[in-house]
DRENFIVO-815064 format. One record per residue (C-alpha): residue number from 1; residue in one letter; x, y, z. Coordinates in Angstrom, 3 decimals. Layout:
 pos code        X        Y        Z
 NUM    a        X        Y        Z
...
//
This chain:
 pos code        X        Y        Z
   1    m  122.724   80.970   87.513
   2    n  122.414   77.231   88.239
   3    r  122.641   78.036   91.966
   4    r  119.826   80.564   91.673
   5    i  117.601   78.179   89.703
   6    g  118.271   75.591   92.397
   7    i  117.130   78.030   95.083
   8    v  113.860   78.618   93.223
   9    l  113.209   74.901   92.772
  10    l  113.975   74.294   96.450
  11    m  111.475   77.008   97.446
  12    m  108.871   75.351   95.226
  13    a  109.520   71.900   96.657
  14    t  109.452   73.187  100.228
  15    m  106.047   74.773   99.688
  16    g  104.689   71.826   97.708
  17    v  104.221   73.932   94.581
  18    y  105.542   73.087   91.140
  19    p  106.636   75.450   88.350
  20    s  103.323   75.019   86.501
  21    v  101.266   76.279   89.445
  22    w  100.301   79.878   90.192
  23    a   97.865   81.743   92.457
  24    e   94.318   82.441   91.370
  25    e   92.183   85.514   91.933
  26    t   89.131   83.502   92.995
  27    e   87.733   84.916   96.209
  28    v   87.598   82.285   98.927
  29    g   86.008   83.418  102.165
  30    a   87.303   86.937  102.775
  31    i   90.579   86.553  100.866
  32    q   91.380   86.862   97.190
  33    l   93.555   83.865   96.471
  34    g   96.994   84.815   95.200
  35    t   96.248   88.451   94.398
  36    v   97.950   91.054   96.583
  37    t   96.298   94.447   96.188
  38    v   97.368   97.737   97.745
  39    l   93.759   98.899   98.020
  40    g   92.544   95.831   99.931
  41    k   89.125   94.319   99.329
  42    p   86.678   96.454   97.304
  43    q   84.450   97.067  100.320
  44    d   87.419   98.481  102.270
  45    a   88.796  100.860   99.635
  46    g   86.472  103.634  100.757
  47    f   88.166  103.708  104.159
  48    l   91.569  104.624  102.685
  49    p   92.523  108.208  103.617
  50    g   94.204  108.918  100.298
  51    a   93.597  109.334   96.586
  52    i   92.769  106.066   94.810
  53    s   92.997  105.220   91.123
  54    v   92.245  101.888   89.423
  55    v   92.592  101.213   85.708
  56    n   90.672   97.982   85.163
  57    e   90.801   95.433   82.371
  58    d   87.908   97.023   80.438
  59    v   89.763  100.346   80.290
  60    i   93.011   98.611   79.331
  61    d   91.166   96.891   76.470
  62    q   89.766  100.266   75.407
  63    i   93.243  101.858   75.346
  64    q   94.876   98.937   73.484
  65    p   98.215   99.937   74.968
  66    r  101.643   99.021   73.676
  67    s  103.097   99.440   77.154
  68    t  102.317  100.423   80.731
  69    e  103.058  104.068   79.847
  70    e   99.779  104.433   77.948
  71    v   97.849  103.006   80.907
  72    l   99.525  105.172   83.541
  73    r   98.568  108.312   81.608
  74    r   94.959  107.547   82.565
  75    v   95.834  108.158   86.223
  76    p   95.702  111.785   87.453
  77    g   99.010  113.206   88.600
  78    i  101.213  110.859   86.543
  79    y  103.611  112.256   83.955
  80    v  105.491  109.995   81.553
  81    k  108.719  111.092   79.922
  82    g  108.842  108.832   76.874
  83    e  111.961  107.345   75.323
  84    e  110.600  104.839   72.790
  85    e  107.150  103.495   71.994
  86    n  107.611  100.091   73.637
  87    a  108.805  101.554   76.983
  88    v  111.564   99.032   77.604
  89    v  112.689  101.517   80.249
  90    i  110.247  103.922   81.858
  91    n  110.460  107.401   83.366
  92    v  107.459  108.290   85.519
  93    g  106.868  111.274   87.765
  94    v  103.985  111.407   90.251
  95    r  102.486  114.694   91.464
  96    g  105.325  116.873   90.238
  97    l  108.174  114.557   91.216
  98    p  110.676  114.726   88.330
  99    a  110.139  111.904   85.839
 100    g  112.882  109.323   86.073
 101    d  113.390  110.174   89.740
 102    y  111.512  107.116   90.963
 103    k  110.324  108.061   94.440
 104    t  107.240  105.916   93.911
 105    l  107.182  102.240   94.850
 106    v  106.334   99.955   91.925
 107    l  104.891   96.523   92.684
 108    e  103.502   93.587   90.752
 109    d  100.981   91.572   92.738
 110    g  102.409   93.248   95.826
 111    v  106.047   92.375   95.007
 112    p  108.726   95.071   94.387
 113    i  109.878   94.901   90.765
 114    q  112.243   97.856   90.373
 115    p  115.712   96.334   89.846
 116    g  117.276   98.166   92.784
 117    i  115.564  100.147   95.540
 118    f  118.495  100.670   97.908
 119    v  121.276   99.956   95.383
 120    g  120.223  101.862   92.250
 121    n  118.681  101.723   88.785
 122    s  114.998  101.745   89.638
 123    r  113.846  102.492   86.095
 124    y  115.591   99.770   84.127
 125    f  112.794   97.194   84.171
 126    n  109.237   97.796   83.031
 127    p  106.709   94.924   83.187
 128    r  104.782   94.015   80.063
 129    i  101.200   95.187   79.838
 130    q  100.104   92.044   77.960
 131    r   99.787   90.098   81.229
 132    m   98.102   92.791   83.338
 133    s   94.418   92.908   84.276
 134    d   94.410   96.013   86.517
 135    v   96.656   98.822   87.688
 136    e   96.219  100.324   91.165
 137    v   97.692  103.639   92.276
 138    l   97.544  104.666   95.931
 139    r   98.602  107.977   97.471
 140    g   98.306  109.468  100.933
 141    a   99.075  108.120  104.388
 142    a   97.705  104.682  103.472
 143    s  100.861  104.145  101.394
 144    l  102.832  103.861  104.654
 145    r  101.717  100.234  104.660
 146    y  104.323   99.730  101.944
 147    g  107.836  100.940  101.368
 148    p  110.315  102.297  100.913
 149    n  110.136  104.876   98.094
 150    t  106.550  105.936   98.747
 151    i  106.932  109.716   98.495
 152    g  104.781  109.613   95.366
 153    g  102.723  106.645   96.560
 154    v  102.423  103.085   95.279
 155    i  101.823  101.676   91.788
 156    n  100.696   98.037   91.822
 157    y  100.270   96.016   88.628
 158    i   97.849   93.107   89.000
 159    t   98.447   90.194   86.653
 160    k   95.756   88.261   84.849
 161    t   94.578   84.830   85.857
 162    p   93.729   83.024   82.600
 163    d   90.224   81.579   82.337
 164    d   89.722   77.902   81.621
 165    g   90.633   77.158   78.022
 166    v   93.019   78.719   75.561
 167    t   92.978   82.202   74.056
 168    a   95.334   83.176   71.240
 169    s   95.722   86.766   70.113
 170    g   97.985   88.663   67.807
 171    r   98.478   92.033   66.226
 172    v  100.561   93.635   63.529
 173    g  101.277   97.272   62.943
 174    s  103.532  100.071   61.840
 175    w  107.313   99.672   61.908
 176    n  106.896   95.974   61.054
 177    t  105.566   95.232   64.543
 178    r  104.410   91.662   65.200
 179    e  103.055   90.384   68.496
 180    a  101.491   87.086   69.566
 181    t  100.117   86.096   72.964
 182    v   98.734   82.774   74.206
 183    e   96.795   82.489   77.464
 184    a   95.901   79.077   78.860
 185    g   94.199   78.056   82.078
 186    t   92.460   75.190   83.818
 187    s   90.890   74.576   87.218
 188    t   89.360   71.846   89.321
 189    a   85.609   71.330   89.302
 190    d   85.164   73.132   92.621
 191    g   87.278   76.098   91.467
 192    m   89.584   75.802   94.472
 193    t   92.704   75.003   92.434
 194    r   93.759   76.802   89.289
 195    i   96.728   76.754   86.946
 196    g   97.417   79.238   84.156
 197    g  100.030   80.863   82.030
 198    i  100.582   83.667   79.523
 199    v  103.322   83.760   76.878
 200    t  104.010   86.781   74.663
 201    r  106.455   87.134   71.777
 202    a  106.907   90.500   70.083
 203    r  109.262   91.944   67.499
 204    s  109.467   95.316   65.815
 205    d  111.818   97.378   63.684
 206    g  110.744  100.246   65.926
 207    f  110.077  103.913   65.340
 208    m  113.330  105.534   64.161
 209    d  114.733  101.999   63.652
 210    k  114.886  101.411   67.403
 211    g  113.915   97.783   67.118
 212    y  113.318   95.214   69.820
 213    d  112.796   91.483   70.314
 214    m  110.819   90.531   73.429
 215    t  109.787   87.293   75.150
 216    d  107.630   87.318   78.275
 217    v  106.425   84.214   80.141
 218    m  104.242   84.041   83.237
 219    v  103.020   80.866   84.958
 220    k  100.805   81.047   88.012
 221    g   98.636   78.773   90.063
 222    g   97.064   78.344   93.440
 223    t   95.110   76.037   95.643
 224    a   93.091   76.019   98.831
 225    i   94.488   73.803  101.585
 226    g   91.646   72.840  103.844
 227    e   89.176   75.550  104.736
 228    n   91.483   78.291  105.998
 229    h   94.787   78.146  104.101
 230    y   95.454   79.297  100.552
 231    l   98.710   78.895   98.681
 232    g   99.770   80.556   95.445
 233    a  102.900   80.726   93.324
 234    k  104.046   82.696   90.305
 235    f  107.044   82.291   88.029
 236    l  108.182   84.918   85.500
 237    y  110.734   84.952   82.729
 238    h  111.395   88.032   80.610
 239    e  113.944   88.838   77.927
 240    t  114.303   91.905   75.703
 241    d  116.981   92.902   73.215
 242    a  116.403   96.546   72.316
 243    n  118.353   98.722   69.870
 244    i  118.061  101.853   72.052
 245    s  120.483  104.370   73.527
 246    y  120.926  107.462   75.688
 247    r  121.684  109.465   72.536
 248    g  119.141  111.412   70.533
 249    l  118.895  113.764   67.577
 250    f  120.494  117.192   67.366
 251    p  117.971  120.076   67.113
 252    e  118.595  120.848   63.448
 253    a  117.962  117.235   62.435
 254    y  114.806  117.073   64.564
 255    r  113.402  120.295   63.104
 256    a  114.109  119.050   59.577
 257    g  112.016  115.947   60.190
 258    q  114.932  113.504   60.233
 259    r  113.954  110.242   61.930
 260    f  117.018  107.989   62.016
 261    n  118.453  106.036   64.921
 262    p  121.255  108.256   66.288
 263    a  123.026  105.249   67.876
 264    p  122.345  102.309   65.531
 265    d  124.911  100.017   67.169
 266    d  123.898  100.525   70.829
 267    w  122.022   97.699   72.545
 268    f  120.084   97.453   75.798
 269    l  119.793   93.791   76.825
 270    t  117.678   92.597   79.748
 271    e  116.874   89.171   81.153
 272    r  114.847   88.643   84.309
 273    m  113.522   85.709   86.314
 274    a  111.280   85.997   89.349
 275    f  109.414   83.675   91.672
 276    d  106.783   84.603   94.286
 277    l  105.008   82.541   96.933
 278    t  101.818   83.714   98.653
 279    h  100.296   82.125  101.749
 280    e   97.026   83.332  103.225
 281    w   95.605   82.049  106.495
 282    q   92.122   82.958  107.658
 283    i   92.759   82.290  111.355
 284    n   89.166   83.159  112.245
 285    p   86.508   85.450  110.749
 286    d   88.220   88.504  112.265
 287    v   91.921   87.636  111.995
 288    s   93.924   86.880  108.863
 289    l   97.618   86.535  108.058
 290    q   99.141   87.044  104.623
 291    t  102.768   86.208  103.869
 292    l  104.556   86.929  100.604
 293    a  108.026   85.575   99.793
 294    y  109.792   86.682   96.641
 295    w  113.014   86.302   94.682
 296    s  114.202   87.917   91.470
 297    y  117.367   87.970   89.389
 298    m  117.988   90.335   86.481
 299    n  120.791   91.077   84.032
 300    r  120.948   94.496   82.404
 301    d  123.751   94.787   79.864
 302    y  123.994   98.146   78.124
 303    w  126.463   98.221   75.218
 304    r  127.180  101.710   73.864
 305    f  129.739  102.820   71.297
 306    q  132.124  105.431   72.626
 307    l  132.329  108.882   71.090
 308    d  135.495  109.893   69.278
 309    d  137.313  112.003   71.881
 310    d  138.911  114.258   69.262
 311    n  135.826  114.671   67.090
 312    p  132.605  113.655   68.949
 313    t  130.253  114.881   66.203
 314    t  130.349  114.867   62.429
 315    t  128.057  115.698   59.485
 316    n  126.128  113.071   57.561
 317    a  125.384  112.965   53.834
 318    d  122.257  115.083   54.328
 319    g  124.252  117.822   56.036
 320    f  123.001  117.190   59.584
 321    r  125.179  116.883   62.648
 322    i  125.292  113.375   64.109
 323    w  127.272  111.544   66.765
 324    n  130.681  110.283   65.661
 325    y  131.768  107.019   67.262
 326    s  135.157  105.456   67.806
 327    d  136.014  101.809   67.272
 328    e  135.507  101.085   70.969
 329    v  132.301   99.909   72.578
 330    q  131.657  100.055   76.314
 331    g  129.506   97.655   78.283
 332    n  127.847   99.099   81.382
 333    n  126.627   95.776   82.669
 334    r  124.750   95.196   85.892
 335    s  122.968   92.296   87.522
 336    f  120.495   92.500   90.385
 337    e  119.295   89.919   92.867
 338    r  116.652   90.345   95.557
 339    f  115.164   88.176   98.305
 340    g  112.327   89.333  100.495
 341    v  109.567   88.254  102.858
 342    d  106.579   90.478  103.665
 343    s  104.077   89.331  106.290
 344    r  101.095   91.245  107.628
 345    m   98.291   90.405  110.039
 346    t   94.875   92.059  109.980
 347    i   92.714   92.026  113.101
 348    r   89.138   93.295  113.327
 349    h   87.874   93.930  116.852
 350    t   85.627   96.155  118.969
 351    t   86.903   98.168  121.940
 352    l   84.881  100.739  123.915
 353    d   82.028  100.318  121.413
 354    i   84.336  101.433  118.582
 355    n   85.066   99.093  115.682
 356    h   88.755   98.779  114.842
 357    e   90.842   97.271  112.075
 358    t   94.473   96.782  113.113
 359    e   97.227   95.836  110.715
 360    l  100.697   94.740  111.811
 361    g  103.431   94.108  109.284
 362    v  107.084   93.167  108.917
 363    r  109.304   93.040  105.821
 364    v  112.864   91.765  105.509
 365    m  114.695   92.222  102.230
 366    t  118.182   91.901  100.833
 367    e  119.344   93.063   97.421
 368    e  122.633   93.086   95.560
 369    m  123.924   94.734   92.392
 370    l  127.045   93.610   90.531
 371    d  128.275   96.636   88.571
 372    e  130.830   95.990   85.825
 373    t  132.174   98.274   83.102
 374    l  134.323   96.929   80.272
 375    r  135.579   97.931   76.826
 376    a  135.577   95.943   73.597
 377    d  136.409   96.416   69.896
 378    r  133.895   97.134   67.136
 379    a  134.810   93.841   65.471
 380    t  133.972   91.815   68.602
 381    p  131.530   94.147   70.376
 382    r  130.779   91.972   73.409
 383    q  134.206   90.507   74.067
 384    p  136.330   92.554   76.519
 385    n  139.756   93.642   75.264
 386    q  141.119   94.996   78.568
 387    p  140.644   94.590   82.338
 388    l  137.382   95.741   83.856
 389    l  137.123   99.503   84.279
 390    r  134.655   98.949   87.124
 391    n  134.002   95.831   89.157
 392    r  132.099   96.364   92.366
 393    v  129.229   94.966   94.376
 394    d  126.614   97.196   95.996
 395    s  124.243   95.545   98.456
 396    a  121.714   96.378  101.137
 397    d  119.908   94.583  103.949
 398    s  116.732   96.145  105.279
 399    l  114.050   95.590  107.887
 400    a  110.696   97.360  108.023
 401    l  108.101   97.258  110.803
 402    f  104.622   98.685  110.389
 403    a  101.563   99.174  112.594
 404    q   98.256  100.825  111.709
 405    n   94.878  101.108  113.385
 406    r   91.630  102.316  111.852
 407    f   89.006  103.647  114.251
 408    d   85.484  103.413  112.804
 409    f   83.745  105.895  115.098
 410    t   80.572  105.819  113.001
 411    e   79.504  104.356  109.679
 412    a   80.452  107.685  108.098
 413    f   83.596  108.693  109.980
 414    s   86.875  106.768  110.306
 415    l   90.327  107.798  111.467
 416    t   93.512  105.870  110.662
 417    a   96.855  106.248  112.447
 418    g   99.991  104.431  111.360
 419    l  103.710  104.201  112.005
 420    r  106.438  102.675  109.849
 421    m  110.097  102.113  110.640
 422    e  112.694  101.364  107.959
 423    t  116.199  100.394  109.056
 424    y  118.858   99.430  106.538
 425    e  122.551   98.864  105.997
 426    q  124.138   99.592  102.613
 427    k  127.467   98.136  101.529
 428    r  129.986   98.536   98.710
 429    k  132.862   96.246   97.793
 430    d  135.378   97.260   95.103
 431    r  136.515   93.937   93.675
 432    r  139.372   95.487   91.689
 433    s  141.134   97.116   94.619
 434    g  140.296   94.463   97.161
 435    d  139.673   97.162   99.789
 436    p  137.507   96.218  102.767
 437    r  133.783   96.520  102.281
 438    e  132.428   99.978  103.196
 439    t  129.094  100.281  104.986
 440    f  126.449  102.870  105.819
 441    s  123.496  102.371  108.179
 442    n  120.384  104.404  108.852
 443    t  116.923  104.187  110.444
 444    e  113.904  106.277  109.493
 445    i  110.621  106.645  111.408
 446    m  107.520  107.630  109.440
 447    p  104.273  108.479  111.251
 448    g  101.010  109.254  109.496
 449    v   97.366  109.981  110.229
 450    g   94.353  110.219  107.943
 451    a   90.566  110.302  108.040
 452    t   87.500  109.753  105.876
 453    y   84.038  111.245  106.379
 454    r   80.996  110.605  104.199
 455    f   78.655  113.572  104.569
 456    a   76.392  112.769  101.602
 457    p   75.590  109.676   99.514
 458    l   77.834  110.969   96.712
 459    a   80.458  112.807   98.750
 460    q   83.212  111.505  101.011
 461    i   85.950  113.790  102.344
 462    f   89.371  112.263  102.904
 463    g   92.664  113.687  104.051
 464    s   96.005  112.745  105.543
 465    v   99.388  113.979  106.660
 466    y  102.438  111.730  106.829
 467    r  106.209  111.644  106.635
 468    a  107.464  110.053  103.421
 469    f  110.893  108.625  102.739
 470    a  113.139  107.353   99.957
 471    p  116.542  105.844  100.779
 472    p  119.745  107.214   99.273
 473    l  121.471  104.878   96.854
 474    v  124.702  103.176   97.830
 475    g  126.832  105.459   95.660
 476    s  125.341  108.503   97.386
 477    v  126.513  107.497  100.856
 478    i  129.640  105.435  100.146
 479    g  132.539  106.764   98.106
 480    a  131.027  110.217   97.528
 481    d  133.519  113.113   97.415
 482    d  131.302  115.320   99.557
 483    a  129.572  114.502  102.816
 484    p  127.135  111.583  102.418
 485    t  123.609  112.530  101.495
 486    k  120.758  111.990  103.895
 487    a  117.664  110.005  103.106
 488    e  115.193  111.875  100.936
 489    t  112.277  112.928  103.146
 490    s  109.143  115.011  102.853
 491    v  106.018  115.846  104.815
 492    n  103.061  115.068  102.558
 493    v   99.579  116.520  103.039
 494    e   96.469  115.896  100.969
 495    l   92.776  116.744  101.184
 496    g   90.103  115.559   98.805
 497    v   86.527  114.564   98.086
 498    r   85.195  111.633   96.050
 499    g   81.990  109.839   95.206
 500    s   80.386  107.245   92.931
 501    d   76.922  105.839   92.241
 502    g   77.648  103.427   89.408
 503    r   77.042  105.979   86.656
 504    i   79.074  108.942   87.825
 505    t   82.473  108.716   89.513
 506    y   84.699  111.571   90.609
 507    e   87.649  112.430   92.856
 508    v   89.307  115.803   93.509
 509    t   92.482  116.104   95.604
 510    a   94.749  118.935   96.716
 511    f   98.253  117.908   97.762
 512    q  101.545  119.250   99.071
 513    m  105.017  117.697   99.391
 514    d  107.382  119.722  101.561
 515    f  110.920  118.331  101.227
 516    s  113.524  118.918  103.884
 517    n  115.905  116.971  101.659
 518    q  115.145  116.493   97.970
 519    v  117.767  114.833   95.764
 520    d  118.198  115.859   92.143
 521    p  116.987  113.176   89.690
 522    g  119.364  111.045   87.696
 523    v  121.519  109.921   90.619
 524    s  122.093  106.199   90.070
 525    g  124.717  105.657   92.715
 526    i  127.470  106.713   90.309
 527    r  127.735  110.495   90.514
 528    n  127.536  112.595   93.647
 529    p  124.045  113.832   94.547
 530    n  122.897  117.429   94.781
 531    e  120.313  117.909   97.489
 532    g  118.301  120.460   99.422
 533    s  114.786  121.602  100.243
 534    a  111.932  121.736   97.723
 535    l  108.181  122.319   97.647
 536    i  105.456  120.809   95.444
 537    q  101.817  121.941   95.599
 538    g   98.961  121.096   93.271
 539    m   95.546  119.628   92.564
 540    e   94.323  116.646   90.577
 541    a   90.834  115.671   89.528
 542    s   89.240  112.747   87.725
 543    a   85.635  112.140   86.691
 544    g   83.586  109.792   84.560
 545    y   79.978  109.566   83.403
 546    a   78.063  106.858   81.493
 547    f   75.154  108.070   79.329
 548    d   72.049  106.036   78.435
 549    n   72.780  106.090   74.693
 550    g   75.993  104.089   74.775
 551    f   78.342  107.047   75.127
 552    s   80.666  107.514   78.085
 553    i   83.213  110.143   78.973
 554    d   85.930  110.183   81.573
 555    g   89.110  112.091   82.123
 556    n   91.543  113.667   84.506
 557    v   93.391  116.940   84.894
 558    t   96.390  117.851   87.036
 559    w   97.560  121.335   87.964
 560    i  100.857  121.801   89.788
 561    p  101.560  125.537   90.080
 562    t  104.456  125.017   92.520
 563    a  107.322  122.571   92.036
 564    e  110.396  124.527   93.030
 565    f  113.834  124.311   94.583
 566    g  114.174  125.879   98.026
 567    e  117.699  127.239   97.576
 568    d  120.562  127.510   95.101
 569    r  122.331  124.296   94.184
 570    p  125.555  125.379   92.470
 571    g  125.716  124.197   88.894
 572    d  122.416  122.306   89.084
 573    a  119.568  124.598   90.153
 574    m  118.633  128.023   91.471
 575    e  116.223  128.913   94.268
 576    g  112.669  129.195   92.970
 577    n  113.438  127.369   89.711
 578    r  111.022  124.674   88.628
 579    l  111.957  121.033   89.127
 580    p  112.946  119.351   85.846
 581    y  110.439  117.165   84.029
 582    s  107.588  118.404   86.192
 583    p  104.775  119.854   84.019
 584    e  102.367  122.421   85.432
 585    w   99.398  121.043   83.451
 586    m   98.412  117.560   82.311
 587    a   95.064  116.269   81.060
 588    n   93.543  113.119   79.596
 589    v   90.050  112.681   78.149
 590    s   88.383  109.539   76.803
 591    l   85.151  109.567   74.790
 592    g   83.802  106.034   74.448
 593    y   80.885  104.519   72.540
 594    q   79.377  101.040   72.671
 595    y   76.657   99.681   70.397
 596    r   75.899   96.016   70.749
 597    r   79.164   94.204   69.882
 598    l   81.049   97.318   68.744
 599    q   83.216   99.427   71.061
 600    t   85.223  102.465   70.073
 601    a   87.032  105.265   71.871
 602    l   88.749  108.567   71.149
 603    l   91.595  109.266   73.612
 604    l   93.215  112.673   74.105
 605    n   96.424  113.263   76.076
 606    y   97.834  116.708   76.836
 607    t  101.229  117.250   78.476
 608    g  102.408  120.714   79.462
 609    e  105.877  122.133   78.942
 610    v  108.767  120.996   81.120
 611    y  112.332  122.081   81.763
 612    g  115.109  119.610   81.058
 613    d  117.244  120.733   84.011
 614    g  117.134  122.588   87.302
 615    m  118.809  125.675   85.809
 616    n  115.642  126.175   83.735
 617    v  117.584  126.850   80.544
 618    r  115.105  127.671   77.770
 619    d  117.185  126.978   74.650
 620    l  117.987  123.358   73.874
 621    t  121.609  122.754   74.754
 622    t  123.870  121.094   72.225
 623    e  126.495  119.708   74.554
 624    e  128.566  116.931   73.077
 625    t  128.724  115.136   76.418
 626    g  126.487  115.007   79.452
 627    t  122.752  115.481   79.884
 628    w  120.942  118.102   77.832
 629    g  118.710  120.856   79.155
 630    g  116.172  123.207   77.620
 631    l  112.453  123.957   77.602
 632    v  110.441  121.082   76.105
 633    s  107.235  122.429   74.585
 634    s  103.776  121.181   75.489
 635    y  102.124  118.692   73.160
 636    y   98.972  116.633   72.697
 637    t   98.185  113.316   71.036
 638    i   94.909  111.696   69.982
 639    d   94.368  107.948   69.669
 640    l   91.430  106.156   68.049
 641    t   90.677  102.570   69.051
 642    g   87.973  100.059   68.158
 643    r   86.884   96.511   69.016
 644    f   84.253   94.288   67.387
 645    e   83.034   90.981   68.800
 646    v   82.320   88.834   65.742
 647    n   81.043   86.021   67.967
 648    p   81.653   84.899   71.572
 649    n   84.976   83.361   70.521
 650    l   86.388   85.841   68.008
 651    t   87.162   89.536   68.580
 652    l   88.773   91.954   66.128
 653    f   90.500   95.141   67.236
 654    g   92.539   97.990   65.846
 655    a   93.975  101.392   66.706
 656    v   95.444  104.529   65.221
 657    k   97.940  106.134   67.604
 658    n   98.802  109.847   67.298
 659    l   95.915  110.255   64.881
 660    t   96.835  113.812   63.863
 661    d  100.524  112.903   63.394
 662    e  101.790  115.486   65.876
 663    t  105.529  116.169   65.957
 664    y  106.801  116.609   69.499
 665    i  109.758  116.154   71.811
 666    a  109.119  113.415   74.366
 667    g  112.250  114.174   76.404
 668    l  115.945  114.992   76.396
 669    r  119.066  113.137   77.376
 670    q  122.135  113.246   75.125
 671    g  119.982  114.663   72.377
 672    i  116.266  114.751   71.578
 673    y  113.926  111.810   72.124
 674    v  111.257  112.174   69.428
 675    g  107.641  111.250   70.156
 676    p  106.326  108.438   67.915
 677    e  104.696  109.459   64.639
 678    r  101.203  108.343   63.571
 679    s  100.992  104.562   63.587
 680    f   98.455  101.833   62.863
 681    e   97.788   98.378   64.246
 682    i   95.189   95.641   63.828
 683    g   94.689   92.383   65.634
 684    a   92.430   89.503   66.557
 685    s   91.753   87.302   69.556
 686    y   90.217   83.803   69.485
 687    t   89.162   81.654   72.446
 688    f   89.096   77.892   71.995
//
């Protein structure tokens, strides 16, 4: 760890940036200082030949979210399979992709944040919503600018830049939840240098006694160097101790309204540090170069009590079946480290009386996962009592090259063609056996083309077709019993129409993902994959309207009639069966009202039924080991939120989540994950 801290400090010293400095969002010239967006500058977003969604800070304030899950539900096509209300880990599916099967690239300020992309465990870190100002979601051929894992598109979280001064906020709520956040910022008189930071501390006993203790720190700053260079830096520290597990309730306990923690001694412990550097150079009015260097290190220790082999379940005092644990606890402990540099040049020029925008990009990245499994006694739960059961290192080196050109034939019609190449080498070293390191190499080429055409002031048609790709994990191509899996690939097509005039906004998109090789979800590089063809087809729509009387309404709906396997997969799926955790219908509606200093909103979420496995079993399984299946019924929730500005410095806010106290199953694993009951929270924010 000291070596890694030294590397970060050296990077800071080399760039002339200190830990208290971070990049600012102030727009200087044509570049937003320190903010890397996937949609580009606002005036360019309309040229993107793909569906676009942005959840801005005003909407986030309206939602009053506990986690990113509640924000992502406001984006059409996104399904969230919940595990616990704070979303320490997250399972998201985009456009029918099975939730938890992360084939969507997740970024923060343009930086990959999933723990492992080529080595595994994409879902085991979820950034905290308290430091986010916006969330961008990009689909279509424009997502080829980023990668890998862009079958579902790109999710980019944009962090806040604190204003000058200090703002302190806090909230308390159900399950003994307490949260406090302090934002502080300052800048030079000319606004060309800014420093800021956000610190959040939160604790909760948690719904079903799944408590957590969380600390999140972000420091960022930036400065202009001369007239054409801009430098930004960001440092993050995050730590969460969460009393959560893979194990859930048995059906009879769930139906009887029992709400106890089925694994009270299991702990999920995460610690993460990250450092990013951004350099932007406006070479001339038509040429710019942006370079992003990043490093992250994360520990994820998962301590779970082992089931009694002879008697894995027992009956509690209330007569309900529960898990029965032995005196042994197992630590599935992993650490992840990533280095990367992403540089892209944008050139605007005119050739043959046609305006062009050309983008050229290169990304180099290396990542490593140390995977250790050990056993300990109940009396000393985190002290190993025997040699490591697993001790191996998975790693990957990758290079990506990208080129794209947009032809602006007229003010109304543009065509964009792009090509991306991803080449990578994956490695595994078993440190127990001492065997030579095994390797696997591959190169993927992904072309794409898209177009936009505005045929009316409130109507722009857009469409694209492109080849999408997600790499196999190390454990899928090295050490597998069967032949190594191929990369997961699909041909994606979408066609849509959108428009906005300041009062009304809408977007409607039809899409198709045709997989030549789709890998069953849940493969983390540990078990062998099950793969084959698959087809997803659907439509998504979003719309919003602001009335003159203070009311506003916006919402989205997604319909995915086809999400099916293309052939039998023995033991896992049958031809024509629906993909697991892929609902046919989803909808979200928000009714807002603002009167002077009062804002309130009523938020409705509907999630259709899903199957828990590819065999499409309807009855909930009660296996004592392994992953459960069954048909999870549809459900809806309603939230009520409100904010009142007492004066320019003081704001009060509150929310009731799951207003009607609906009982529902959020998902399955080794048991039933129960959706959170009705809960309350109140809070205040004061700016000094």
